PDB file of N, CA, C and O in Angstrom:
ATOM      1  N   MET A   1     -37.504  34.035 -14.480  1.00  0.00           N
ATOM      2  CA  MET A   1     -36.031  34.524 -13.769  1.00  0.00           C
ATOM      3  C   MET A   1     -37.040  33.592 -12.351  1.00  0.00           C
ATOM      4  O   MET A   1     -36.401  32.637 -11.909  1.00  0.00           O
ATOM      5  N   ASN A   2     -37.933  33.724 -11.927  1.00  0.00           N
ATOM      6  CA  ASN A   2     -38.406  33.878 -10.543  1.00  0.00           C
ATOM      7  C   ASN A   2     -38.095  34.724  -9.798  1.00  0.00           C
ATOM      8  O   ASN A   2     -37.635  34.390  -8.707  1.00  0.00           O
ATOM      9  N   LEU A   3     -38.293  36.609 -10.256  1.00  0.00           N
ATOM     10  CA  LEU A   3     -37.798  37.371  -9.732  1.00  0.00           C
ATOM     11  C   LEU A   3     -38.603  38.085  -8.571  1.00  0.00           C
ATOM     12  O   LEU A   3     -39.627  38.614  -9.003  1.00  0.00           O
ATOM     13  N   GLU A   4     -38.498  38.167  -7.833  1.00  0.00           N
ATOM     14  CA  GLU A   4     -40.303  39.467  -7.484  1.00  0.00           C
ATOM     15  C   GLU A   4     -40.599  40.395  -7.917  1.00  0.00           C
ATOM     16  O   GLU A   4     -39.848  41.295  -7.540  1.00  0.00           O
ATOM     17  N   TYR A   5     -41.229  40.669  -8.461  1.00  0.00           N
ATOM     18  CA  TYR A   5     -41.600  42.309  -9.314  1.00  0.00           C
ATOM     19  C   TYR A   5     -42.100  42.800  -8.261  1.00  0.00           C
ATOM     20  O   TYR A   5     -41.664  42.614  -7.125  1.00  0.00           O
ATOM     21  N   VAL A   6     -43.589  43.839  -8.733  1.00  0.00           N
ATOM     22  CA  VAL A   6     -44.410  44.182  -8.564  1.00  0.00           C
ATOM     23  C   VAL A   6     -45.484  44.705  -9.956  1.00  0.00           C
ATOM     24  O   VAL A   6     -45.233  45.714 -10.617  1.00  0.00           O
ATOM     25  N   PRO A   7     -46.493  43.944 -10.173  1.00  0.00           N
ATOM     26  CA  PRO A   7     -47.163  44.167 -10.948  1.00  0.00           C
ATOM     27  C   PRO A   7     -47.719  45.166 -11.722  1.00  0.00           C
ATOM     28  O   PRO A   7     -48.704  45.258 -10.989  1.00  0.00           O
ATOM     29  N   SER A   8     -48.006  46.263 -12.851  1.00  0.00           N
ATOM     30  CA  SER A   8     -47.898  47.380 -12.965  1.00  0.00           C
ATOM     31  C   SER A   8     -48.424  47.523 -14.388  1.00  0.00           C
ATOM     32  O   SER A   8     -48.151  46.770 -15.322  1.00  0.00           O
ATOM     33  N   ARG A   9     -49.287  48.687 -14.429  1.00  0.00           N
ATOM     34  CA  ARG A   9     -50.500  49.183 -15.324  1.00  0.00           C
ATOM     35  C   ARG A   9     -49.325  50.267 -16.333  1.00  0.00           C
ATOM     36  O   ARG A   9     -49.731  50.455 -17.480  1.00  0.00           O
ATOM     37  N   ALA A  10     -47.752  51.056 -15.925  1.00  0.00           N
ATOM     38  CA  ALA A  10     -47.594  51.609 -16.313  1.00  0.00           C
ATOM     39  C   ALA A  10     -46.301  50.899 -16.917  1.00  0.00           C
ATOM     40  O   ALA A  10     -46.056  49.694 -16.971  1.00  0.00           O
ATOM     41  N   ASN A  11     -45.099  52.611 -17.611  1.00  0.00           N
ATOM     42  CA  ASN A  11     -44.250  51.788 -18.575  1.00  0.00           C
ATOM     43  C   ASN A  11     -43.560  51.132 -18.212  1.00  0.00           C
ATOM     44  O   ASN A  11     -42.998  50.385 -19.014  1.00  0.00           O
ATOM     45  N   PHE A  12     -43.194  51.061 -16.597  1.00  0.00           N
ATOM     46  CA  PHE A  12     -41.898  50.709 -15.897  1.00  0.00           C
ATOM     47  C   PHE A  12     -42.346  48.855 -15.050  1.00  0.00           C
ATOM     48  O   PHE A  12     -43.528  48.512 -15.025  1.00  0.00           O
ATOM     49  N   VAL A  13     -41.640  48.254 -14.674  1.00  0.00           N
ATOM     50  CA  VAL A  13     -41.516  47.508 -13.452  1.00  0.00           C
ATOM     51  C   VAL A  13     -40.617  47.438 -12.262  1.00  0.00           C
ATOM     52  O   VAL A  13     -39.440  47.765 -12.409  1.00  0.00           O
ATOM     53  N   LEU A  14     -41.158  46.950 -10.820  1.00  0.00           N
ATOM     54  CA  LEU A  14     -40.168  47.593 -10.079  1.00  0.00           C
ATOM     55  C   LEU A  14     -40.113  45.537 -10.174  1.00  0.00           C
ATOM     56  O   LEU A  14     -40.977  44.767 -10.595  1.00  0.00           O
ATOM     57  N   VAL A  15     -38.645  45.226  -9.553  1.00  0.00           N
ATOM     58  CA  VAL A  15     -37.869  44.113  -9.552  1.00  0.00           C
ATOM     59  C   VAL A  15     -36.748  44.004  -8.601  1.00  0.00           C
ATOM     60  O   VAL A  15     -35.634  44.523  -8.542  1.00  0.00           O
ATOM     61  N   LYS A  16     -37.444  43.108  -7.828  1.00  0.00           N
ATOM     62  CA  LYS A  16     -36.656  42.673  -6.733  1.00  0.00           C
ATOM     63  C   LYS A  16     -35.318  41.716  -7.478  1.00  0.00           C
ATOM     64  O   LYS A  16     -35.598  40.744  -8.180  1.00  0.00           O
ATOM     65  N   VAL A  17     -33.448  42.246  -7.153  1.00  0.00           N
ATOM     66  CA  VAL A  17     -32.823  42.088  -7.418  1.00  0.00           C
ATOM     67  C   VAL A  17     -31.458  41.666  -6.184  1.00  0.00           C
ATOM     68  O   VAL A  17     -30.405  41.111  -6.496  1.00  0.00           O
ATOM     69  N   GLY A  18     -31.693  41.928  -5.341  1.00  0.00           N
ATOM     70  CA  GLY A  18     -31.260  42.235  -4.390  1.00  0.00           C
ATOM     71  C   GLY A  18     -30.371  43.355  -4.071  1.00  0.00           C
ATOM     72  O   GLY A  18     -31.011  44.182  -3.422  1.00  0.00           O
ATOM     73  N   ASP A  19     -28.917  43.794  -4.297  1.00  0.00           N
ATOM     74  CA  ASP A  19     -28.741  44.852  -4.491  1.00  0.00           C
ATOM     75  C   ASP A  19     -28.787  45.727  -5.834  1.00  0.00           C
ATOM     76  O   ASP A  19     -28.100  45.501  -6.830  1.00  0.00           O
ATOM     77  N   GLY A  20     -29.734  46.783  -5.684  1.00  0.00           N
ATOM     78  CA  GLY A  20     -29.841  47.459  -6.673  1.00  0.00           C
ATOM     79  C   GLY A  20     -29.031  47.977  -6.969  1.00  0.00           C
ATOM     80  O   GLY A  20     -29.072  48.178  -8.183  1.00  0.00           O
ATOM     81  N   ASP A  21     -27.582  48.658  -6.171  1.00  0.00           N
ATOM     82  CA  ASP A  21     -27.002  49.385  -6.594  1.00  0.00           C
ATOM     83  C   ASP A  21     -26.060  48.586  -7.247  1.00  0.00           C
ATOM     84  O   ASP A  21     -25.788  48.931  -8.397  1.00  0.00           O
ATOM     85  N   VAL A  22     -25.761  48.064  -7.006  1.00  0.00           N
ATOM     86  CA  VAL A  22     -24.829  46.787  -7.781  1.00  0.00           C
ATOM     87  C   VAL A  22     -25.167  45.398  -8.995  1.00  0.00           C
ATOM     88  O   VAL A  22     -24.402  44.545  -9.446  1.00  0.00           O
ATOM     89  N   ILE A  23     -26.285  45.587  -9.182  1.00  0.00           N
ATOM     90  CA  ILE A  23     -27.657  45.830 -10.325  1.00  0.00           C
ATOM     91  C   ILE A  23     -27.074  46.658 -11.505  1.00  0.00           C
ATOM     92  O   ILE A  23     -26.519  46.252 -12.526  1.00  0.00           O
ATOM     93  N   PHE A  24     -27.407  48.217 -11.005  1.00  0.00           N
ATOM     94  CA  PHE A  24     -27.494  49.068 -11.863  1.00  0.00           C
ATOM     95  C   PHE A  24     -26.487  49.819 -12.680  1.00  0.00           C
ATOM     96  O   PHE A  24     -26.662  50.619 -13.599  1.00  0.00           O
ATOM     97  N   ASP A  25     -25.188  49.284 -12.022  1.00  0.00           N
ATOM     98  CA  ASP A  25     -23.620  49.555 -12.121  1.00  0.00           C
ATOM     99  C   ASP A  25     -23.552  48.307 -13.661  1.00  0.00           C
ATOM    100  O   ASP A  25     -23.769  48.445 -14.865  1.00  0.00           O
ATOM    101  N   ALA A  26     -23.101  47.052 -12.712  1.00  0.00           N
ATOM    102  CA  ALA A  26     -23.082  45.975 -13.564  1.00  0.00           C
ATOM    103  C   ALA A  26     -23.899  46.261 -14.571  1.00  0.00           C
ATOM    104  O   ALA A  26     -23.252  46.533 -15.582  1.00  0.00           O
ATOM    105  N   MET A  27     -25.458  46.332 -14.774  1.00  0.00           N
ATOM    106  CA  MET A  27     -26.270  46.553 -16.530  1.00  0.00           C
ATOM    107  C   MET A  27     -25.617  47.675 -17.059  1.00  0.00           C
ATOM    108  O   MET A  27     -24.886  47.500 -18.034  1.00  0.00           O
ATOM    109  N   LEU A  28     -25.835  49.468 -16.303  1.00  0.00           N
ATOM    110  CA  LEU A  28     -24.402  50.184 -17.085  1.00  0.00           C
ATOM    111  C   LEU A  28     -23.549  49.783 -17.819  1.00  0.00           C
ATOM    112  O   LEU A  28     -23.491  49.469 -19.009  1.00  0.00           O
ATOM    113  N   ARG A  29     -23.001  49.813 -17.144  1.00  0.00           N
ATOM    114  CA  ARG A  29     -21.301  48.755 -17.944  1.00  0.00           C
ATOM    115  C   ARG A  29     -21.396  47.522 -19.080  1.00  0.00           C
ATOM    116  O   ARG A  29     -20.628  47.079 -19.934  1.00  0.00           O
ATOM    117  N   ARG A  30     -22.653  47.232 -18.661  1.00  0.00           N
ATOM    118  CA  ARG A  30     -22.733  46.740 -19.946  1.00  0.00           C
ATOM    119  C   ARG A  30     -24.301  47.376 -20.894  1.00  0.00           C
ATOM    120  O   ARG A  30     -24.902  46.666 -21.700  1.00  0.00           O
ATOM    121  N   GLY A  31     -24.610  48.468 -20.633  1.00  0.00           N
ATOM    122  CA  GLY A  31     -25.298  49.962 -21.833  1.00  0.00           C
ATOM    123  C   GLY A  31     -26.605  48.969 -21.905  1.00  0.00           C
ATOM    124  O   GLY A  31     -26.805  48.326 -22.936  1.00  0.00           O
ATOM    125  N   VAL A  32     -27.548  48.857 -20.703  1.00  0.00           N
ATOM    126  CA  VAL A  32     -28.604  48.682 -20.570  1.00  0.00           C
ATOM    127  C   VAL A  32     -28.586  49.578 -19.464  1.00  0.00           C
ATOM    128  O   VAL A  32     -27.536  49.501 -18.827  1.00  0.00           O
ATOM    129  N   ILE A  33     -29.913  50.910 -18.766  1.00  0.00           N
ATOM    130  CA  ILE A  33     -29.761  50.938 -18.050  1.00  0.00           C
ATOM    131  C   ILE A  33     -30.998  51.495 -17.309  1.00  0.00           C
ATOM    132  O   ILE A  33     -31.978  52.193 -17.570  1.00  0.00           O
ATOM    133  N   VAL A  34     -30.495  50.875 -16.314  1.00  0.00           N
ATOM    134  CA  VAL A  34     -32.245  51.073 -15.539  1.00  0.00           C
ATOM    135  C   VAL A  34     -31.975  51.121 -13.926  1.00  0.00           C
ATOM    136  O   VAL A  34     -31.113  50.659 -13.178  1.00  0.00           O
ATOM    137  N   ARG A  35     -33.216  51.961 -13.767  1.00  0.00           N
ATOM    138  CA  ARG A  35     -32.944  53.132 -11.898  1.00  0.00           C
ATOM    139  C   ARG A  35     -32.540  51.559 -10.838  1.00  0.00           C
ATOM    140  O   ARG A  35     -32.711  50.342 -10.909  1.00  0.00           O
ATOM    141  N   ALA A  36     -31.908  52.599  -9.879  1.00  0.00           N
ATOM    142  CA  ALA A  36     -32.539  51.814  -8.907  1.00  0.00           C
ATOM    143  C   ALA A  36     -32.624  52.275  -7.956  1.00  0.00           C
ATOM    144  O   ALA A  36     -32.164  53.409  -7.823  1.00  0.00           O
ATOM    145  N   MET A  37     -33.375  51.480  -6.634  1.00  0.00           N
ATOM    146  CA  MET A  37     -34.280  52.001  -6.099  1.00  0.00           C
ATOM    147  C   MET A  37     -34.411  53.236  -4.786  1.00  0.00           C
ATOM    148  O   MET A  37     -35.258  54.022  -4.363  1.00  0.00           O
ATOM    149  N   ARG A  38     -32.612  52.715  -4.396  1.00  0.00           N
ATOM    150  CA  ARG A  38     -32.682  52.744  -2.603  1.00  0.00           C
ATOM    151  C   ARG A  38     -32.622  53.790  -2.376  1.00  0.00           C
ATOM    152  O   ARG A  38     -32.360  54.207  -1.248  1.00  0.00           O
ATOM    153  N   GLY A  39     -32.868  54.593  -3.476  1.00  0.00           N
ATOM    154  CA  GLY A  39     -33.683  57.129  -2.947  1.00  0.00           C
ATOM    155  C   GLY A  39     -35.108  56.545  -2.226  1.00  0.00           C
ATOM    156  O   GLY A  39     -35.618  56.845  -1.147  1.00  0.00           O
ATOM    157  N   TYR A  40     -35.442  55.795  -3.048  1.00  0.00           N
ATOM    158  CA  TYR A  40     -36.970  55.203  -2.837  1.00  0.00           C
ATOM    159  C   TYR A  40     -36.912  54.164  -1.963  1.00  0.00           C
ATOM    160  O   TYR A  40     -37.922  53.495  -2.184  1.00  0.00           O
ATOM    161  N   LYS A  41     -36.039  53.475  -0.760  1.00  0.00           N
ATOM    162  CA  LYS A  41     -35.994  53.226   0.172  1.00  0.00           C
ATOM    163  C   LYS A  41     -36.288  52.200   0.170  1.00  0.00           C
ATOM    164  O   LYS A  41     -36.641  51.562   1.162  1.00  0.00           O
ATOM    165  N   LEU A  42     -36.165  51.578  -1.575  1.00  0.00           N
ATOM    166  CA  LEU A  42     -36.108  49.859  -1.570  1.00  0.00           C
ATOM    167  C   LEU A  42     -34.923  49.500  -2.058  1.00  0.00           C
ATOM    168  O   LEU A  42     -35.019  49.360  -3.278  1.00  0.00           O
ATOM    169  N   PRO A  43     -33.466  49.209  -1.523  1.00  0.00           N
ATOM    170  CA  PRO A  43     -32.438  49.268  -2.041  1.00  0.00           C
ATOM    171  C   PRO A  43     -32.075  48.295  -2.439  1.00  0.00           C
ATOM    172  O   PRO A  43     -30.947  48.238  -2.929  1.00  0.00           O
ATOM    173  N   GLU A  44     -32.962  47.076  -2.373  1.00  0.00           N
ATOM    174  CA  GLU A  44     -33.463  46.040  -3.364  1.00  0.00           C
ATOM    175  C   GLU A  44     -33.652  45.618  -4.488  1.00  0.00           C
ATOM    176  O   GLU A  44     -33.322  44.476  -4.806  1.00  0.00           O
ATOM    177  N   TRP A  45     -34.407  46.735  -5.572  1.00  0.00           N
ATOM    178  CA  TRP A  45     -35.148  46.365  -6.017  1.00  0.00           C
ATOM    179  C   TRP A  45     -34.630  47.524  -7.107  1.00  0.00           C
ATOM    180  O   TRP A  45     -34.317  48.688  -6.857  1.00  0.00           O
ATOM    181  N   VAL A  46     -34.638  46.946  -8.190  1.00  0.00           N
ATOM    182  CA  VAL A  46     -34.477  48.448  -9.580  1.00  0.00           C
ATOM    183  C   VAL A  46     -35.857  48.841 -10.340  1.00  0.00           C
ATOM    184  O   VAL A  46     -36.887  48.328  -9.903  1.00  0.00           O
ATOM    185  N   ARG A  47     -35.924  49.536 -11.219  1.00  0.00           N
ATOM    186  CA  ARG A  47     -36.470  49.960 -11.918  1.00  0.00           C
ATOM    187  C   ARG A  47     -36.667  49.265 -13.673  1.00  0.00           C
ATOM    188  O   ARG A  47     -35.820  49.907 -14.294  1.00  0.00           O
ATOM    189  N   ILE A  48     -37.049  48.734 -14.232  1.00  0.00           N
ATOM    190  CA  ILE A  48     -36.507  48.497 -16.057  1.00  0.00           C
ATOM    191  C   ILE A  48     -38.225  48.878 -16.604  1.00  0.00           C
ATOM    192  O   ILE A  48     -39.304  48.301 -16.465  1.00  0.00           O
ATOM    193  N   SER A  49     -37.787  50.132 -17.266  1.00  0.00           N
ATOM    194  CA  SER A  49     -38.967  50.558 -17.818  1.00  0.00           C
ATOM    195  C   SER A  49     -38.948  49.401 -18.852  1.00  0.00           C
ATOM    196  O   SER A  49     -37.998  48.621 -18.783  1.00  0.00           O
ATOM    197  N   ILE A  50     -40.268  49.130 -20.177  1.00  0.00           N
ATOM    198  CA  ILE A  50     -40.898  48.884 -20.934  1.00  0.00           C
ATOM    199  C   ILE A  50     -40.169  49.438 -21.965  1.00  0.00           C
ATOM    200  O   ILE A  50     -39.807  50.608 -21.840  1.00  0.00           O
ATOM    201  N   GLY A  51     -39.836  48.714 -23.129  1.00  0.00           N
ATOM    202  CA  GLY A  51     -39.629  49.201 -24.536  1.00  0.00           C
ATOM    203  C   GLY A  51     -39.737  48.379 -25.517  1.00  0.00           C
ATOM    204  O   GLY A  51     -40.672  47.602 -25.320  1.00  0.00           O
ATOM    205  N   THR A  52     -39.010  48.143 -26.821  1.00  0.00           N
ATOM    206  CA  THR A  52     -38.881  47.406 -27.578  1.00  0.00           C
ATOM    207  C   THR A  52     -38.940  46.297 -27.485  1.00  0.00           C
ATOM    208  O   THR A  52     -38.199  45.884 -26.592  1.00  0.00           O
ATOM    209  N   GLU A  53     -39.749  45.180 -28.234  1.00  0.00           N
ATOM    210  CA  GLU A  53     -39.209  43.723 -28.181  1.00  0.00           C
ATOM    211  C   GLU A  53     -38.473  42.866 -28.363  1.00  0.00           C
ATOM    212  O   GLU A  53     -38.509  41.643 -28.231  1.00  0.00           O
ATOM    213  N   GLU A  54     -36.901  44.458 -29.086  1.00  0.00           N
ATOM    214  CA  GLU A  54     -35.806  44.354 -28.853  1.00  0.00           C
ATOM    215  C   GLU A  54     -34.968  44.137 -28.038  1.00  0.00           C
ATOM    216  O   GLU A  54     -34.027  43.345 -27.985  1.00  0.00           O
ATOM    217  N   GLU A  55     -35.720  45.599 -26.776  1.00  0.00           N
ATOM    218  CA  GLU A  55     -35.131  46.360 -26.339  1.00  0.00           C
ATOM    219  C   GLU A  55     -35.011  45.494 -24.832  1.00  0.00           C
ATOM    220  O   GLU A  55     -34.133  45.479 -23.969  1.00  0.00           O
ATOM    221  N   ASN A  56     -36.132  44.897 -24.940  1.00  0.00           N
ATOM    222  CA  ASN A  56     -36.264  44.196 -23.589  1.00  0.00           C
ATOM    223  C   ASN A  56     -35.896  42.569 -23.926  1.00  0.00           C
ATOM    224  O   ASN A  56     -35.614  42.003 -22.870  1.00  0.00           O
ATOM    225  N   GLN A  57     -35.838  41.885 -24.808  1.00  0.00           N
ATOM    226  CA  GLN A  57     -34.629  41.284 -24.385  1.00  0.00           C
ATOM    227  C   GLN A  57     -33.450  41.010 -24.710  1.00  0.00           C
ATOM    228  O   GLN A  57     -32.711  40.113 -25.117  1.00  0.00           O
ATOM    229  N   ARG A  58     -33.518  42.360 -24.315  1.00  0.00           N
ATOM    230  CA  ARG A  58     -31.686  42.356 -23.917  1.00  0.00           C
ATOM    231  C   ARG A  58     -31.362  42.895 -23.254  1.00  0.00           C
ATOM    232  O   ARG A  58     -30.169  43.190 -23.192  1.00  0.00           O
ATOM    233  N   CYS A  59     -32.389  43.373 -22.278  1.00  0.00           N
ATOM    234  CA  CYS A  59     -32.486  43.897 -21.073  1.00  0.00           C
ATOM    235  C   CYS A  59     -32.701  42.342 -19.815  1.00  0.00           C
ATOM    236  O   CYS A  59     -32.263  42.150 -18.680  1.00  0.00           O
ATOM    237  N   ILE A  60     -33.485  41.597 -20.647  1.00  0.00           N
ATOM    238  CA  ILE A  60     -33.518  40.222 -19.791  1.00  0.00           C
ATOM    239  C   ILE A  60     -31.778  39.831 -19.678  1.00  0.00           C
ATOM    240  O   ILE A  60     -31.018  40.175 -18.773  1.00  0.00           O
ATOM    241  N   ALA A  61     -31.546  39.251 -20.541  1.00  0.00           N
ATOM    242  CA  ALA A  61     -30.693  39.021 -21.500  1.00  0.00           C
ATOM    243  C   ALA A  61     -29.451  39.314 -20.397  1.00  0.00           C
ATOM    244  O   ALA A  61     -28.791  38.352 -20.005  1.00  0.00           O
ATOM    245  N   VAL A  62     -29.245  40.255 -20.059  1.00  0.00           N
ATOM    246  CA  VAL A  62     -28.263  41.580 -19.048  1.00  0.00           C
ATOM    247  C   VAL A  62     -28.653  41.257 -18.570  1.00  0.00           C
ATOM    248  O   VAL A  62     -27.745  40.452 -18.364  1.00  0.00           O
ATOM    249  N   LEU A  63     -30.026  40.672 -17.355  1.00  0.00           N
ATOM    250  CA  LEU A  63     -29.694  40.842 -16.174  1.00  0.00           C
ATOM    251  C   LEU A  63     -30.043  39.727 -15.791  1.00  0.00           C
ATOM    252  O   LEU A  63     -30.655  39.571 -14.734  1.00  0.00           O
ATOM    253  N   GLN A  64     -29.674  38.634 -16.685  1.00  0.00           N
ATOM    254  CA  GLN A  64     -30.084  37.077 -16.191  1.00  0.00           C
ATOM    255  C   GLN A  64     -28.125  37.161 -15.909  1.00  0.00           C
ATOM    256  O   GLN A  64     -27.293  36.976 -15.020  1.00  0.00           O
ATOM    257  N   GLU A  65     -28.195  37.456 -16.961  1.00  0.00           N
ATOM    258  CA  GLU A  65     -25.968  37.568 -17.344  1.00  0.00           C
ATOM    259  C   GLU A  65     -25.585  37.811 -15.511  1.00  0.00           C
ATOM    260  O   GLU A  65     -25.068  37.141 -14.618  1.00  0.00           O
ATOM    261  N   VAL A  66     -26.145  39.065 -15.644  1.00  0.00           N
ATOM    262  CA  VAL A  66     -25.845  39.944 -13.785  1.00  0.00           C
ATOM    263  C   VAL A  66     -25.544  39.391 -13.269  1.00  0.00           C
ATOM    264  O   VAL A  66     -24.417  39.004 -12.959  1.00  0.00           O
ATOM    265  N   LEU A  67     -27.154  39.024 -12.827  1.00  0.00           N
ATOM    266  CA  LEU A  67     -27.493  37.805 -11.847  1.00  0.00           C
ATOM    267  C   LEU A  67     -26.760  36.792 -11.710  1.00  0.00           C
ATOM    268  O   LEU A  67     -26.786  36.543 -10.505  1.00  0.00           O
ATOM    269  N   ALA A  68     -26.015  35.936 -12.312  1.00  0.00           N
ATOM    270  CA  ALA A  68     -25.332  34.692 -12.219  1.00  0.00           C
ATOM    271  C   ALA A  68     -24.016  34.961 -12.609  1.00  0.00           C
ATOM    272  O   ALA A  68     -23.216  34.586 -13.465  1.00  0.00           O
ATOM    273  N   GLY A  69     -24.084  35.818 -11.588  1.00  0.00           N
ATOM    274  CA  GLY A  69     -22.225  37.068 -11.456  1.00  0.00           C
ATOM    275  C   GLY A  69     -21.162  36.448 -12.087  1.00  0.00           C
ATOM    276  O   GLY A  69     -20.058  36.991 -12.114  1.00  0.00           O
TER     277      GLY A  69
END
């Protein structure tokens, strides 16, 4: 998807998506929960937890849909 991210060895990854709050709300409305990072002074980022392969594929599909507008 050509998005900036922070490499991680944890169970989540930080992804730069533009307005993290907007992306959080849009994904939540579609049933996918990510965490907006504004509270950590990273307003353009969201934290995406690693799930099952199916959950990860759905998260990616929803993120693509939301970013496409």
